[in-house]
N, CA, C and O of each residue as an XYZ file, in Angstrom:
896
protein
N      23.593      8.053     19.470
C      22.138      7.901     19.602
C      21.541      9.180     20.179
O      22.116      9.782     21.085
N      20.409      9.589     19.665
C      19.730     10.769     20.161
C      19.150     10.487     21.544
O      18.604      9.411     21.787
N      19.269     11.451     22.441
C      18.654     11.325     23.765
C      17.148     11.154     23.599
O      16.494     11.976     22.956
N      16.604     10.101     24.171
C      15.185      9.791     23.980
C      14.262     10.861     24.550
O      13.077     10.903     24.217
N      14.807     11.736     25.420
C      13.989     12.791     26.006
C      14.022     14.077     25.178
O      13.258     15.003     25.449
N      14.882     14.142     24.194
C      15.031     15.354     23.383
C      14.060     15.366     22.214
O      13.642     14.319     21.720
N      13.711     16.566     21.783
C      12.933     16.733     20.562
C      13.884     16.718     19.372
O      15.083     16.950     19.524
N      13.342     16.443     18.188
C      14.147     16.397     16.973
C      13.855     17.605     16.095
O      12.709     18.036     15.972
N      14.895     18.141     15.491
C      14.744     19.250     14.563
C      14.499     18.678     13.167
O      15.380     18.022     12.610
N      13.309     18.917     12.588
C      13.022     18.347     11.260
C      13.991     18.803     10.175
O      14.178     18.108      9.176
N      14.610     19.972     10.366
C      15.559     20.467      9.370
C      16.819     19.611      9.308
O      17.545     19.642      8.315
N      17.076     18.855     10.357
C      18.278     18.023     10.409
C      17.980     16.542     10.178
O      18.901     15.737     10.037
N      16.700     16.182     10.140
C      16.335     14.762     10.059
C      16.339     14.243      8.628
O      16.023     14.968      7.685
N      16.700     12.989      8.491
C      16.598     12.269      7.222
C      16.250     10.822      7.572
O      16.813     10.249      8.505
N      15.317     10.237      6.814
C      14.779      8.921      7.173
C      15.059      7.920      6.060
O      14.839      8.204      4.883
N      15.547      6.747      6.449
C      15.801      5.655      5.512
C      14.947      4.458      5.903
O      14.941      4.037      7.060
N      14.222      3.911      4.920
C      13.380      2.741      5.124
C      13.923      1.548      4.340
O      14.300      1.686      3.176
N      13.961      0.402      4.965
C      14.058     -0.848      4.225
C      12.707     -1.061      3.534
O      11.737     -0.374      3.853
N      12.637     -2.001      2.597
C      11.361     -2.238      1.907
C      10.668     -3.515      2.372
O       9.587     -3.450      2.956
N      11.271     -4.668      2.123
C      10.617     -5.939      2.450
C      10.451     -6.102      3.958
O      11.396     -5.927      4.727
N       9.246     -6.436      4.357
C       8.906     -6.616      5.777
C       9.027     -5.320      6.587
O       9.028     -5.349      7.817
N       9.125     -4.207      5.900
C       9.176     -2.916      6.581
C       8.106     -2.004      5.985
O       7.104     -1.715      6.639
N       8.312     -1.549      4.744
C       7.231     -0.846      4.038
C       6.197     -1.857      3.558
O       4.996     -1.662      3.744
N       6.664     -2.928      2.947
C       5.773     -4.025      2.556
C       5.561     -4.947      3.750
O       6.444     -5.085      4.597
N       4.399     -5.572      3.816
C       4.092     -6.449      4.954
C       4.695     -7.839      4.800
O       4.577     -8.672      5.699
N       5.339     -8.093      3.669
C       5.945     -9.405      3.436
C       7.301     -9.209      2.773
O       7.674     -8.091      2.417
N       8.030    -10.301      2.610
C       9.234    -10.280      1.786
C       8.798    -10.627      0.366
O       8.496    -11.781      0.061
N       8.768     -9.619     -0.494
C       8.205     -9.779     -1.840
C       8.993    -10.813     -2.642
O       8.406    -11.651     -3.327
N      10.316    -10.753     -2.556
C      11.135    -11.691     -3.330
C      10.955    -13.122     -2.821
O      10.892    -14.053     -3.624
N      10.871    -13.314     -1.518
C      10.650    -14.657     -0.969
C       9.328    -15.236     -1.459
O       9.245    -16.423     -1.773
N       8.309    -14.409     -1.523
C       7.024    -14.875     -2.057
C       7.133    -15.264     -3.525
O       6.494    -16.216     -3.973
N       7.949    -14.516     -4.272
C       8.168    -14.846     -5.673
C       8.810    -16.223     -5.825
O       8.500    -16.959     -6.762
N       9.703    -16.565     -4.905
C      10.343    -17.882     -4.943
C       9.298    -18.989     -4.861
O       9.377    -19.983     -5.583
N       8.337    -18.813     -3.996
C       7.297    -19.828     -3.813
C       6.365    -19.904     -5.023
O       5.864    -20.973     -5.370
N       6.145    -18.760     -5.651
C       5.195    -18.714     -6.768
C       5.799    -19.111     -8.111
O       5.151    -19.790     -8.907
N       7.037    -18.690     -8.365
C       7.583    -18.768     -9.713
C       8.749    -19.740     -9.899
O       9.151    -20.001    -11.033
N       9.299    -20.281     -8.807
C      10.450    -21.179     -8.955
C      10.056    -22.462     -9.680
O       9.007    -23.047     -9.410
N      10.918    -22.888    -10.606
C      10.641    -24.093    -11.399
C      10.945    -25.371    -10.627
O      10.426    -26.434    -10.966
N      11.775    -25.281     -9.597
C      12.107    -26.436     -8.758
C      12.505    -25.899     -7.380
O      12.332    -24.713     -7.099
N      13.034    -26.765     -6.533
C      13.351    -26.342     -5.165
C      14.839    -26.053     -4.966
O      15.320    -26.056     -3.832
N      15.569    -25.804     -6.046
C      16.992    -25.510     -5.892
C      17.243    -24.181     -5.177
O      18.324    -23.947     -4.637
N      16.233    -23.321     -5.184
C      16.365    -22.050     -4.486
C      16.552    -22.255     -2.975
O      17.140    -21.413     -2.297
N      16.047    -23.381     -2.460
C      16.121    -23.648     -1.020
C      17.573    -23.799     -0.578
O      17.968    -23.267      0.459
N      18.366    -24.525     -1.366
C      19.780    -24.718     -1.035
C      20.532    -23.392     -1.097
O      21.382    -23.112     -0.251
N      20.213    -22.574     -2.108
C      20.843    -21.255     -2.196
C      20.517    -20.410     -0.962
O      21.375    -19.703     -0.434
N      19.274    -20.497     -0.519
C      18.857    -19.749      0.672
C      19.626    -20.207      1.906
O      20.049    -19.389      2.722
N      19.804    -21.520      2.034
C      20.562    -22.067      3.163
C      22.013    -21.604      3.135
O      22.586    -21.248      4.165
N      22.597    -21.615      1.937
C      23.997    -21.193      1.800
C      24.158    -19.709      2.121
O      25.153    -19.301      2.719
N      23.168    -18.902      1.718
C      23.212    -17.467      2.027
C      23.069    -17.230      3.530
O      23.834    -16.462      4.114
N      22.100    -17.881      4.150
C      21.859    -17.676      5.582
C      23.042    -18.139      6.432
O      23.281    -17.603      7.514
N      23.779    -19.131      5.940
C      24.939    -19.619      6.685
C      26.189    -18.794      6.411
O      27.228    -19.015      7.033
N      26.094    -17.832      5.472
C      27.225    -16.962      5.167
C      28.188    -17.525      4.139
O      29.250    -16.948      3.905
N      27.826    -18.660      3.514
C      28.731    -19.252      2.525
C      28.711    -18.505      1.196
O      29.685    -18.549      0.444
N      27.610    -17.822      0.904
C      27.520    -16.984     -0.296
C      26.890    -15.651      0.094
O      26.198    -15.552      1.108
N      27.138    -14.629     -0.721
C      26.530    -13.326     -0.490
C      25.156    -13.235     -1.128
O      24.726    -14.147     -1.834
N      24.472    -12.135     -0.876
C      23.106    -12.011     -1.387
C      23.059    -11.888     -2.912
O      22.081    -12.318     -3.525
N      24.095    -11.309     -3.542
C      24.095    -11.201     -5.001
C      24.102    -12.585     -5.637
O      23.313    -12.848     -6.545
N      24.974    -13.468     -5.181
C      25.036    -14.828     -5.710
C      23.720    -15.554     -5.470
O      23.231    -16.277     -6.338
N      23.156    -15.355     -4.295
C      21.890    -16.003     -3.957
C      20.755    -15.490     -4.842
O      20.003    -16.281     -5.412
N      20.633    -14.175     -4.956
C      19.566    -13.584     -5.764
C      19.661    -14.006     -7.224
O      18.660    -14.373     -7.839
N      20.867    -13.953     -7.775
C      21.054    -14.310     -9.178
C      20.672    -15.765     -9.440
O      19.994    -16.072    -10.421
N      21.115    -16.656     -8.551
C      20.792    -18.069     -8.715
C      19.300    -18.323     -8.594
O      18.738    -19.127     -9.337
N      18.664    -17.640     -7.661
C      17.231    -17.837     -7.471
C      16.423    -17.256     -8.621
O      15.409    -17.830     -9.016
N      16.861    -16.120     -9.163
C      16.172    -15.558    -10.328
C      16.259    -16.493    -11.530
O      15.283    -16.673    -12.258
N      17.437    -17.087    -11.730
C      17.607    -18.008    -12.860
C      16.689    -19.228    -12.728
O      16.334    -19.860    -13.723
N      16.321    -19.539    -11.522
C      15.453    -20.696    -11.303
C      13.976    -20.387    -11.385
O      13.146    -21.268    -11.159
N      13.628    -19.132    -11.709
C      12.215    -18.745    -11.800
C      11.720    -18.751    -13.235
O      12.466    -18.456    -14.169
N      10.471    -19.086    -13.391
C       9.769    -18.920    -14.661
C       9.089    -17.564    -14.583
O       7.938    -17.460    -14.159
N       9.807    -16.524    -14.993
C       9.377    -15.155    -14.728
C       9.370    -14.321    -15.997
O      10.306    -14.377    -16.795
N       8.320    -13.556    -16.175
C       8.231    -12.591    -17.268
C       7.658    -11.301    -16.692
O       7.155    -11.272    -15.569
N       7.745    -10.234    -17.484
C       7.179     -8.979    -16.982
C       5.672     -9.100    -16.777
O       5.117     -8.455    -15.888
N       5.004     -9.921    -17.590
C       3.554    -10.074    -17.443
C       3.191    -10.799    -16.145
O       2.284    -10.381    -15.425
N       3.908    -11.889    -15.854
C       3.593    -12.630    -14.628
C       3.960    -11.812    -13.390
O       3.249    -11.842    -12.385
N       5.066    -11.087    -13.470
C       5.473    -10.258    -12.337
C       4.498     -9.102    -12.131
O       4.113     -8.802    -11.001
N       4.103     -8.460    -13.218
C       3.166     -7.337    -13.118
C       1.798     -7.785    -12.597
O       1.092     -7.008    -11.954
N       1.427     -9.028    -12.872
C       0.162     -9.546    -12.364
C       0.237     -9.855    -10.870
O      -0.771     -9.799    -10.164
N       1.430    -10.179    -10.400
C       1.628    -10.530     -8.991
C       1.739     -9.302     -8.087
O       1.186     -9.303     -6.987
N       2.432     -8.269     -8.522
C       2.789     -7.153     -7.643
C       1.604     -6.369     -7.071
O       1.722     -5.857     -5.958
N       0.469     -6.247     -7.769
C      -0.666     -5.550     -7.144
C      -1.208     -6.253     -5.888
O      -1.968     -5.656     -5.125
N      -0.827     -7.494     -5.679
C      -1.298     -8.228     -4.505
C      -0.496     -7.888     -3.247
O      -0.891     -8.248     -2.138
N       0.625     -7.199     -3.423
C       1.481     -6.870     -2.280
C       0.834     -5.765     -1.452
O       0.398     -4.744     -1.985
N       0.782     -5.983     -0.158
C       0.193     -4.997      0.746
C       1.292     -4.216      1.466
O       2.313     -4.771      1.872
N       1.054     -2.930      1.607
C       1.962     -2.095      2.374
C       1.539     -2.070      3.837
O       0.379     -2.309      4.170
N       2.503     -1.778      4.700
C       2.168     -1.540      6.099
C       1.047     -0.493      6.139
O       1.145      0.537      5.473
N      -0.013     -0.747      6.911
C      -1.171      0.155      6.888
C      -0.876      1.579      7.338
O      -1.680      2.479      7.095
N       0.268      1.800      7.991
C       0.605      3.140      8.465
C       1.666      3.826      7.614
O       2.057      4.958      7.898
N       2.140      3.135      6.558
C       3.234      3.742      5.800
C       2.833      5.055      5.143
O       3.586      6.028      5.201
N       1.676      5.098      4.529
C       1.261      6.329      3.861
C       1.157      7.488      4.842
O       1.511      8.620      4.512
N       0.675      7.208      6.042
C       0.579      8.260      7.061
C       1.969      8.755      7.467
O       2.193      9.957      7.617
N       2.890      7.819      7.641
C       4.264      8.196      7.980
C       4.857      9.054      6.865
O       5.446     10.102      7.127
N       4.699      8.607      5.630
C       5.297      9.312      4.506
C       4.689     10.708      4.332
O       5.412     11.670      4.075
N       3.375     10.819      4.470
C       2.721     12.128      4.360
C       3.164     13.064      5.483
O       3.327     14.266      5.273
N       3.355     12.505      6.665
C       3.833     13.303      7.793
C       5.235     13.837      7.508
O       5.522     15.005      7.768
N       6.100     12.988      6.978
C       7.460     13.418      6.632
C       7.439     14.494      5.546
O       8.202     15.458      5.603
N       6.566     14.321      4.562
C       6.444     15.329      3.505
C       5.982     16.669      4.083
O       6.496     17.724      3.711
N       5.013     16.615      4.990
C       4.490     17.839      5.604
C       5.576     18.565      6.395
O       5.592     19.794      6.457
N       6.471     17.803      6.990
C       7.572     18.387      7.760
C       8.799     18.681      6.882
O       9.819     19.165      7.371
N       8.683     18.381      5.586
C       9.764     18.589      4.614
C      11.021     17.815      4.991
O      12.143     18.309      4.872
N      10.795     16.578      5.452
C      11.902     15.692      5.821
C      12.153     14.718      4.680
O      11.227     14.054      4.215
N      13.387     14.630      4.230
C      13.732     13.717      3.137
C      13.646     12.269      3.603
O      14.032     11.931      4.722
N      13.129     11.425      2.714
C      13.025      9.993      3.003
C      13.470      9.205      1.778
O      13.239      9.615      0.641
N      14.113      8.061      2.031
C      14.621      7.206      0.961
C      14.326      5.749      1.310
O      14.188      5.383      2.477
N      14.234      4.936      0.270
C      14.168      3.483      0.435
C      15.524      2.902      0.061
O      16.062      3.195     -1.007
N      16.069      2.081      0.944
C      17.301      1.343      0.673
C      16.961     -0.135      0.730
O      16.519     -0.633      1.765
N      17.162     -0.843     -0.380
C      16.730     -2.236     -0.419
C      17.728     -3.120     -1.156
O      18.398     -2.682     -2.091
N      17.812     -4.366     -0.718
C      18.603     -5.377     -1.417
C      17.724     -6.160     -2.395
O      18.162     -7.153     -2.977
N      16.489     -5.706     -2.569
C      15.584     -6.236     -3.590
C      15.850     -5.459     -4.893
O      16.901     -4.833     -5.032
N      14.925     -5.496     -5.825
C      15.117     -4.892     -7.145
C      14.201     -3.685     -7.360
O      13.054     -3.667     -6.914
N      14.737     -2.681     -8.054
C      14.009     -1.430     -8.249
C      12.699     -1.611     -9.013
O      11.704     -0.960     -8.696
N      12.691     -2.493    -10.022
C      11.476     -2.722    -10.809
C      10.328     -3.115     -9.885
O       9.215     -2.602    -10.005
N      10.611     -4.020     -8.974
C       9.605     -4.537     -8.051
C       9.125     -3.456     -7.093
O       7.923     -3.253     -6.924
N      10.067     -2.766     -6.472
C       9.717     -1.776     -5.451
C       8.985     -0.588     -6.061
O       7.947     -0.170     -5.548
N       9.512     -0.043     -7.146
C       8.889      1.132     -7.758
C       7.484      0.826     -8.255
O       6.596      1.676     -8.183
N       7.283     -0.392     -8.761
C       5.950     -0.744     -9.250
C       4.964     -0.866     -8.099
O       3.826     -0.409     -8.205
N       5.390     -1.476     -7.005
C       4.504     -1.604     -5.834
C       4.152     -0.216     -5.293
O       2.995      0.045     -4.961
N       5.133      0.664     -5.205
C       4.864      2.014     -4.721
C       3.912      2.761     -5.663
O       2.998      3.449     -5.208
N       4.130      2.625     -6.969
C       3.263      3.302     -7.944
C       1.832      2.794     -7.849
O       0.885      3.578     -7.910
N       1.674      1.490     -7.701
C       0.337      0.903     -7.550
C      -0.381      1.513     -6.354
O      -1.597      1.701     -6.372
N       0.393      1.819     -5.315
C      -0.174      2.402     -4.098
C      -0.130      3.932     -4.095
O      -0.310      4.570     -3.058
N       0.114      4.506     -5.280
C       0.073      5.955     -5.497
C       1.100      6.703     -4.655
O       0.839      7.795     -4.149
N       2.259      6.097     -4.521
C       3.395      6.757     -3.871
C       4.429      6.978     -4.968
O       5.144      6.054     -5.356
N       4.502      8.208     -5.462
C       5.244      8.466     -6.698
C       6.529      9.263     -6.533
O       7.305      9.373     -7.483
N       6.771      9.819     -5.360
C       7.924     10.710     -5.209
C       8.975     10.177     -4.247
O       9.909     10.898     -3.896
N       8.842      8.951     -3.822
C       9.792      8.378     -2.876
C      10.969      7.775     -3.637
O      10.787      6.877     -4.459
N      12.165      8.264     -3.365
C      13.356      7.816     -4.085
C      13.799      6.445     -3.573
O      13.926      6.222     -2.369
N      14.029      5.534     -4.521
C      14.405      4.158     -4.194
C      15.827      3.874     -4.668
O      16.176      4.159     -5.813
N      16.630      3.320     -3.793
C      17.961      2.827     -4.156
C      17.964      1.326     -3.924
O      17.786      0.855     -2.801
N      18.170      0.583     -5.003
C      18.072     -0.877     -4.946
C      18.836     -1.472     -6.115
O      19.347     -0.742     -6.965
N      18.915     -2.786     -6.160
C      19.467     -3.468     -7.327
C      18.533     -3.233     -8.505
O      17.352     -2.941     -8.317
N      19.055     -3.359     -9.713
C      18.255     -3.042    -10.896
C      17.816     -4.301    -11.636
O      18.573     -5.262    -11.773
N      16.572     -4.268    -12.109
C      16.012     -5.393    -12.866
C      15.160     -4.844    -13.999
O      14.381     -3.908    -13.817
N      15.325     -5.446    -15.174
C      14.481     -5.104    -16.317
C      14.307     -6.342    -17.184
O      14.998     -7.347    -17.017
N      13.375     -6.242    -18.103
C      13.118     -7.346    -19.036
C      13.484     -6.912    -20.446
O      13.176     -5.792    -20.856
N      14.140     -7.796    -21.188
C      14.515     -7.512    -22.570
C      14.386     -8.784    -23.397
O      15.107     -9.757    -23.177
N      13.459     -8.765    -24.348
C      13.236     -9.909    -25.241
C      13.025    -11.207    -24.460
O      13.560    -12.261    -24.803
N      12.238    -11.092    -23.415
C      11.911    -12.267    -22.633
C      12.944    -12.659    -21.593
O      12.737    -13.612    -20.841
N      14.058    -11.932    -21.542
C      15.118    -12.232    -20.586
C      15.080    -11.268    -19.402
O      14.733    -10.096    -19.544
N      15.440    -11.785    -18.246
C      15.561    -10.946    -17.054
C      16.995    -10.415    -16.987
O      17.951    -11.190    -16.939
N      17.134     -9.094    -16.984
C      18.450     -8.454    -16.949
C      18.614     -7.761    -15.595
O      17.745     -6.996    -15.176
N      19.729     -8.030    -14.915
C      19.969     -7.420    -13.619
C      21.289     -6.649    -13.604
O      22.222     -6.961    -14.345
N      21.338     -5.642    -12.745
C      22.564     -4.885    -12.502
C      22.655     -4.581    -11.017
O      21.643     -4.520    -10.318
N      23.879     -4.391    -10.545
C      24.108     -4.137     -9.125
C      25.021     -2.920     -8.981
O      26.193     -3.056     -8.628
N      24.479     -1.730     -9.256
C      25.313     -0.523     -9.291
C      25.812     -0.077     -7.919
O      26.751      0.714     -7.828
N      25.195     -0.575     -6.861
C      25.570     -0.137     -5.518
C      26.302     -1.215     -4.730
O      26.391     -1.148     -3.504
N      26.827     -2.212     -5.444
C      27.583     -3.262     -4.761
C      28.956     -2.743     -4.357
O      29.627     -2.056     -5.127
N      29.364     -3.083     -3.138
C      30.721     -2.776     -2.676
C      31.619     -3.932     -3.094
O      31.438     -5.059     -2.633
N      32.581     -3.658     -3.960
C      33.423     -4.733     -4.490
C      34.269     -5.405     -3.411
O      34.746     -6.524     -3.600
N      34.454     -4.726     -2.283
C      35.264     -5.289     -1.211
C      34.443     -6.041     -0.169
O      34.999     -6.591      0.781
N      33.115     -6.066     -0.343
C      32.235     -6.755      0.604
C      31.362     -7.742     -0.150
O      30.719     -7.379     -1.135
N      31.334     -8.959      0.297
C      30.567    -10.003     -0.396
C      29.221    -10.292      0.260
O      28.497    -11.181     -0.189
N      28.875     -9.559      1.312
C      27.655     -9.889      2.052
C      26.405     -9.450      1.291
O      25.512    -10.259      1.038
N      26.340     -8.165      0.926
C      25.126     -7.609      0.318
C      25.328     -7.268     -1.153
O      26.417     -6.876     -1.571
N      24.266     -7.423     -1.924
C      24.301     -7.000     -3.322
C      24.261     -5.482     -3.427
O      24.810     -4.903     -4.364
N      23.611     -4.845     -2.466
C      23.493     -3.392     -2.416
C      24.099     -2.912     -1.113
O      23.647     -3.295     -0.034
N      25.114     -2.080     -1.208
C      25.727     -1.510      0.001
C      24.871     -0.334      0.459
O      25.034      0.792     -0.010
N      23.969     -0.616      1.372
C      23.079      0.427      1.877
C      23.857      1.505      2.629
O      23.497      2.681      2.594
N      24.907      1.098      3.298
C      25.697      2.056      4.079
C      26.251      3.162      3.187
O      26.209      4.337      3.550
N      26.767      2.785      2.025
C      27.339      3.776      1.112
C      26.289      4.795      0.695
O      26.556      5.997      0.712
N      25.107      4.337      0.322
C      24.058      5.263     -0.090
C      23.573      6.113      1.082
O      23.297      7.301      0.914
N      23.470      5.515      2.258
C      23.046      6.270      3.434
C      24.006      7.421      3.708
O      23.582      8.558      3.913
N      25.293      7.120      3.712
C      26.288      8.146      4.032
C      26.374      9.216      2.940
O      26.660     10.379      3.225
N      26.128      8.820      1.701
C      26.162      9.801      0.607
C      24.953     10.736      0.646
O      25.060     11.905      0.278
N      23.811     10.224      1.087
C      22.581     11.019      1.063
C      22.399     11.867      2.319
O      21.678     12.864      2.284
N      23.031     11.496      3.413
C      22.842     12.209      4.677
C      23.892     13.306      4.831
O      25.082     13.003      4.919
N      23.480     14.573      4.865
C      24.447     15.646      5.084
C      25.122     15.516      6.452
O      24.608     14.846      7.347
N      26.261     16.157      6.596
C      26.947     16.146      7.887
C      26.041     16.755      8.958
O      25.286     17.690      8.692
N      26.128     16.214     10.159
C      25.337     16.668     11.309
C      23.847     16.361     11.163
O      23.019     16.944     11.863
N      23.503     15.436     10.245
C      22.111     14.998     10.128
C      21.726     14.129     11.321
O      22.568     13.486     11.948
N      20.441     14.130     11.609
C      19.878     13.137     12.522
C      19.286     12.037     11.645
O      18.223     12.210     11.049
N      19.982     10.910     11.572
C      19.568      9.808     10.696
C      18.626      8.881     11.445
O      18.946      8.378     12.522
N      17.461      8.669     10.852
C      16.479      7.730     11.395
C      16.413      6.540     10.445
O      16.172      6.710      9.250
N      16.624      5.339     10.970
C      16.667      4.138     10.130
C      15.582      3.162     10.581
O      15.405      2.917     11.774
N      14.859      2.611      9.605
C      13.773      1.679      9.905
C      13.984      0.414      9.079
O      13.943      0.469      7.850
N      14.208     -0.717      9.731
C      14.479     -1.940      8.975
C      14.313     -3.203      9.786
O      13.981     -3.178     10.971
N      14.558     -4.322      9.098
C      14.326     -5.612      9.760
C      15.367     -6.677      9.424
O      15.455     -7.686     10.124
N      16.158     -6.475      8.366
C      16.925     -7.593      7.821
C      18.416     -7.528      8.039
O      18.941     -6.594      8.645
N      19.095     -8.562      7.520
C      20.551     -8.645      7.631
C      21.233     -7.482      6.929
O      22.241     -6.970      7.416
N      20.696     -7.060      5.790
C      21.324     -5.970      5.039
C      21.159     -4.620      5.731
O      21.752     -3.629      5.304
N      20.358     -4.574      6.797
C      20.158     -3.332      7.543
C      21.135     -3.188      8.710
O      21.257     -2.107      9.286
N      21.823     -4.261      9.056
C      22.684     -4.241     10.245
C      23.815     -3.225     10.115
O      24.121     -2.509     11.069
N      24.428     -3.160      8.955
C      25.557     -2.241      8.759
C      25.104     -0.780      8.714
O      25.639      0.027      9.475
N      24.148     -0.398      7.866
C      23.752      1.016      7.829
C      23.139      1.512      9.124
O      23.266      2.691      9.453
N      22.472      0.632      9.869
C      21.840      1.047     11.124
C      22.861      1.568     12.128
O      22.518      2.362     13.004
N      24.105      1.131     12.009
C      25.156      1.582     12.937
C      25.425      3.079     12.814
O      25.947      3.698     13.742
N      25.069      3.660     11.667
C      25.354      5.072     11.430
C      24.162      5.973     11.749
O      24.243      7.190     11.583
N      23.066      5.385     12.202
C      21.858      6.153     12.504
C      21.818      6.561     13.968
O      22.317      5.850     14.840
N      21.219      7.711     14.221
C      21.039      8.162     15.594
C      19.769      7.560     16.223
O      19.671      7.406     17.440
N      18.811      7.230     15.361
C      17.564      6.604     15.820
C      17.314      5.385     14.946
O      17.257      5.505     13.722
N      17.163      4.214     15.556
C      16.949      2.980     14.800
C      15.676      2.293     15.275
O      15.506      2.019     16.463
N      14.787      2.020     14.329
C      13.622      1.177     14.582
C      13.919     -0.201     13.982
O      14.268     -0.308     12.806
N      13.780     -1.244     14.787
C      14.213     -2.571     14.348
C      13.207     -3.647     14.731
O      12.507     -3.548     15.739
N      13.158     -4.682     13.886
C      12.429     -5.907     14.219
C      13.146     -7.081     13.571
O      14.063     -6.895     12.770
N      12.726     -8.283     13.920
C      13.224     -9.524     13.329
C      14.757     -9.615     13.383
O      15.344     -9.428     14.449
N      15.410     -9.900     12.248
C      16.859    -10.131     12.257
C      17.621     -8.913     12.771
O      18.543     -9.060     13.574
N      17.255     -7.723     12.327
C      17.956     -6.519     12.761
C      17.827     -6.333     14.267
O      18.798     -5.972     14.933
N      16.652     -6.574     14.802
C      16.443     -6.459     16.241
C      17.344     -7.413     17.009
O      17.973     -7.026     17.993
N      17.405     -8.654     16.560
C      18.260     -9.642     17.235
C      19.734     -9.232     17.153
O      20.482     -9.359     18.123
N      20.132     -8.741     15.982
C      21.529     -8.316     15.805
C      21.887     -7.176     16.749
O      22.946     -7.196     17.378
N      21.014     -6.187     16.850
C      21.305     -5.031     17.694
C      21.312     -5.411     19.169
O      22.110     -4.888     19.947
N      20.425     -6.322     19.548
C      20.423     -6.825     20.923
C      21.744     -7.514     21.246
O      22.364     -7.243     22.274
N      22.165     -8.411     20.352
C      23.409     -9.161     20.571
C      24.625     -8.238     20.583
O      25.592     -8.479     21.306
N      24.566     -7.178     19.772
C      25.687     -6.243     19.682
C      25.625     -5.159     20.758
O      26.522     -4.323     20.868
N      24.548     -5.189     21.552
C      24.343     -4.207     22.624
C      24.337     -2.775     22.089
O      24.904     -1.861     22.688
N      23.673     -2.613     20.936
C      23.511     -1.294     20.337
C      22.104     -0.779     20.608
O      21.184     -1.564     20.839
N      21.937      0.534     20.581
C      20.636      1.138     20.875
C      19.653      0.916     19.724
O      20.041      0.898     18.556
N      18.406      0.752     20.065
C      17.349      0.559     19.075
C      16.007      0.775     19.747
O      15.903      0.829     20.972
N      14.982      0.898     18.912
C      13.597      0.851     19.376
C      12.893     -0.238     18.584
O      12.870     -0.197     17.354
N      12.330     -1.192     19.266
C      11.618     -2.272     18.582
C      10.302     -1.731     18.015
O       9.655     -0.875     18.617
N       9.922     -2.252     16.840
C       8.614     -1.876     16.295
C       7.924     -3.094     15.723
O       8.560     -4.016     15.212
N       6.603     -3.075     15.822
C       5.785     -4.140     15.239
C       5.315     -3.750     13.845
O       5.376     -4.542     12.905
N       4.847     -2.516     13.734
C       4.505     -1.954     12.424
C       4.810     -0.460     12.474
O       5.284      0.052     13.488
N       4.537      0.225     11.386
C       4.972      1.616     11.283
C       4.133      2.582     12.104
O       4.426      3.777     12.134
N       3.107      2.091     12.763
C       2.381      2.930     13.723
C       3.331      3.389     14.828
O       3.251      4.526     15.292
N       4.235      2.489     15.248
C       5.206      2.827     16.288
C       6.121      3.967     15.838
O       6.470      4.843     16.629
N       6.501      3.945     14.564
C       7.350      5.002     14.011
C       6.572      6.318     13.938
O       7.101      7.376     14.277
N       5.329      6.246     13.499
C       4.493      7.448     13.376
C       4.290      8.114     14.732
O       4.400      9.335     14.847
N       3.995      7.323     15.755
C       3.802      7.873     17.102
C       5.066      8.574     17.577
O       5.007      9.670     18.134
N       6.200      7.939     17.355
C       7.480      8.523     17.772
C       7.730      9.849     17.061
O       8.088     10.838     17.700
N       7.547      9.874     15.755
C       7.820     11.081     14.986
C       6.911     12.241     15.421
O       7.370     13.376     15.551
N       5.642     11.954     15.643
C       4.712     12.994     16.049
C       5.049     13.539     17.437
O       4.808     14.710     17.730
N       5.599     12.688     18.272
C       5.945     13.099     19.626
C       7.272     13.865     19.672
O       7.438     14.775     20.484
N       8.217     13.493     18.797
C       9.562     14.017     18.903
C       9.895     15.199     18.009
O      10.793     15.981     18.321
N       9.181     15.334     16.904
C       9.545     16.398     15.973
C       9.016     17.750     16.458
O       7.868     17.865     16.888
N       9.866     18.757     16.379
C       9.510     20.093     16.835
C       8.389     20.653     15.970
O       7.940     21.778     16.192
């Protein structure tokens, strides 16, 4: 963990953001369950996932199959998603300092990239599960799944370690279960909700945040 009294060298910093409940103000996929599910079978899948009986890939796939979803209905829904009101300021600040930033998500790239594009954020690299539509069918792929781990559909840790050069100062911002593993490799962690509880229980260092204003204040204060 970086000494909280030290300044940060922007040349060494790299920032990773979760998407749902971090960049976005809601869990986009959870909202889709409420809007598009044909029945309530998704609830049992959610319970099984939260209890650890199934991984997120099995849960996501089962819940997607239970949705009445097309590219038209999804495209009509996504403009309603709101971003954290400070995200654009954070991202512009990072760009001005020439600090690389990435999104690591256990959601789907189609959803995230479209929401970012709607909000005129066009250069932020997203690593997530893949979703596309073909002849009315929803097609998914999981290129970042760790075959030896059944917890997450997307191994965020693998992408984090591949993207961060040696001796980087890794800043991680997240809230969910899929953030617990990659956050262990960061020198600075901003956490809320599930991730915050996990880090507290594990007695690991973190900074709690309510919204990305907390991250922006920290970056402006700490970066040389």
